[in-house]
C-alpha positions as a LaTeX table, in Angstrom:
\begin{tabular}{lrrr}
\hline
Residue & $x$ (\AA) & $y$ (\AA) & $z$ (\AA) \\
\hline
Met1 & 0.00 & 0.00 & 0.00 \\
Cys2 & 1.11 & 3.53 & $-0.68$ \\
Glu3 & 2.82 & 5.04 & 2.37 \\
Val4 & 1.08 & 8.41 & 1.84 \\
Leu5 & $-2.37$ & 6.83 & 1.83 \\
Lys6 & $-1.45$ & 4.59 & 4.76 \\
Lys7 & $-0.31$ & 7.59 & 6.83 \\
Lys8 & $-3.50$ & 9.50 & 6.02 \\
Leu9 & $-5.71$ & 6.56 & 7.04 \\
Asp10 & $-3.70$ & 6.07 & 10.24 \\
Ala11 & $-3.86$ & 9.78 & 11.09 \\
Lys12 & $-7.67$ & 9.63 & 10.97 \\
Asn13 & $-7.74$ & 6.29 & 12.84 \\
Ile14 & $-9.56$ & 4.69 & 9.90 \\
Ser15 & $-9.20$ & 0.93 & 10.00 \\
Tyr16 & $-8.23$ & $-0.83$ & 6.79 \\
Thr17 & $-7.02$ & $-4.14$ & 5.49 \\
Glu18 & $-4.04$ & $-4.15$ & 3.19 \\
Asn19 & $-4.39$ & $-6.56$ & 0.28 \\
Asn20 & $-1.36$ & $-7.34$ & $-1.86$ \\
Ser21 & $-2.90$ & $-10.17$ & $-3.90$ \\
Val22 & $-2.20$ & $-9.42$ & $-7.56$ \\
Glu23 & $-4.71$ & $-12.08$ & $-8.61$ \\
Glu24 & $-7.51$ & $-10.50$ & $-6.59$ \\
Met25 & $-6.64$ & $-7.01$ & $-7.82$ \\
Leu26 & $-6.73$ & $-8.16$ & $-11.44$ \\
Ser27 & $-10.06$ & $-9.92$ & $-10.86$ \\
Leu28 & $-11.46$ & $-6.59$ & $-9.62$ \\
Gly29 & $-10.15$ & $-4.82$ & $-12.72$ \\
Ile30 & $-7.41$ & $-2.99$ & $-10.83$ \\
Glu31 & $-4.51$ & $-2.31$ & $-13.18$ \\
Gln32 & $-2.78$ & 0.46 & $-11.25$ \\
Val33 & $-2.21$ & 0.91 & $-7.53$ \\
Pro34 & $-2.83$ & 2.27 & $-4.99$ \\
Val35 & $-6.58$ & 1.77 & $-4.92$ \\
Leu36 & $-8.75$ & 2.18 & $-1.85$ \\
Arg37 & $-11.93$ & 0.13 & $-1.68$ \\
Val38 & $-14.68$ & 1.80 & 0.32 \\
Asn39 & $-17.63$ & $-0.57$ & 0.62 \\
Asp40 & $-17.84$ & $-1.74$ & $-3.01$ \\
Thr41 & $-16.40$ & 1.41 & $-4.59$ \\
Leu42 & $-12.81$ & 1.42 & $-5.87$ \\
Leu43 & $-11.06$ & 4.79 & $-5.52$ \\
Lys44 & $-7.85$ & 5.64 & $-7.35$ \\
Phe45 & $-5.16$ & 7.50 & $-5.38$ \\
Gly46 & $-6.42$ & 11.07 & $-5.90$ \\
Asp47 & $-10.01$ & 10.16 & $-5.11$ \\
Ala48 & $-8.90$ & 8.02 & $-2.16$ \\
Val49 & $-6.94$ & 10.92 & $-0.65$ \\
Gly50 & $-9.95$ & 13.19 & $-1.16$ \\
Trp51 & $-12.22$ & 10.65 & 0.54 \\
Val52 & $-9.86$ & 10.26 & 3.51 \\
Asn53 & $-9.53$ & 14.04 & 3.88 \\
Gln54 & $-13.33$ & 14.35 & 4.11 \\
Gln55 & $-13.62$ & 11.79 & 6.91 \\
Lys56 & $-13.77$ & 12.75 & 10.55 \\
Glu57 & $-11.28$ & 11.08 & 12.85 \\
Thr58 & $-12.71$ & 7.89 & 14.33 \\
Ala59 & $-12.20$ & 6.75 & 17.90 \\
Glu60 & $-9.83$ & 3.85 & 18.42 \\
\hline
\end{tabular}
């Protein structure tokens, strides 16, 4: 996972699961990383950063 995106998620205390399975990514149509999956929506890096920035910090 991209360190920038990881740091942003961690800073907002947003839990996530890192998936490095190339086979699964290809089956989802992901050809370029990083991609953040929110529910069933795949967000490319710029959109993912925008989404994270809009989130309020969650309690741990």
